C-alpha positions as CSV (number, residue, x, y, z in Angstrom):
1,M,0.0,0.0,0.0
2,P,1.6,3.3,-1.0
3,V,2.1,6.1,1.4
4,E,1.0,9.6,0.4
5,I,2.6,12.7,2.1
6,R,0.2,15.6,2.1
7,E,2.2,18.1,4.0
8,L,5.9,18.5,4.7
9,Q,7.3,21.0,7.2
10,I,11.0,21.8,7.1
11,I,12.3,24.0,10.0
12,T,15.8,25.4,9.9
13,T,17.9,27.8,12.0
14,V,20.2,30.2,10.2
15,Q,23.0,31.9,12.1
16,D,25.1,34.8,10.9
17,S,28.8,33.9,11.0
18,G,29.7,37.6,11.4
19,G,29.4,37.4,15.1
20,K,26.8,40.2,15.4
21,S,23.8,39.7,17.7
22,S,20.4,40.8,16.3
23,S,18.6,40.5,19.6
24,G,19.2,44.1,20.6
25,S,17.4,45.5,17.5
26,A,14.2,43.5,18.2
27,G,13.1,46.0,20.8
28,S,12.7,48.9,18.5
29,P,9.0,49.8,17.9
30,G,9.3,50.0,14.1
31,N,11.0,46.6,13.8
32,S,8.5,44.8,16.0
33,D,5.6,46.3,14.0
34,D,7.2,44.8,10.8
35,I,7.5,41.4,12.5
36,V,3.9,41.4,13.6
37,A,2.7,42.5,10.2
38,K,4.6,39.7,8.5
39,C,3.3,37.1,11.0
40,V,-0.3,38.3,10.5
41,E,0.2,38.1,6.7
42,Q,1.5,34.5,7.0
43,V,-1.3,33.4,9.3
44,L,-3.9,34.9,6.9
45,E,-2.3,33.0,4.0
46,I,-2.4,29.7,5.9
47,L,-6.1,30.2,6.8
48,K,-6.9,31.1,3.2
49,E,-5.2,27.9,1.9
50,K,-7.1,25.8,4.4
51,T,-10.5,27.3,3.4
52,E,-9.7,26.7,-0.3
53,R,-9.3,22.9,0.3
């Protein structure tokens, strides 16, 4: 009996080899707004894909 894979999730971690830490810049208000906007956009895309199925 064949196995069908319907969804595949790949999670990776990327680290900059330059030695700079980006954790300090996450506290700025403009940057956090951008991050929230991108997260909301991705969630809405996922919900849209699920409703189309």
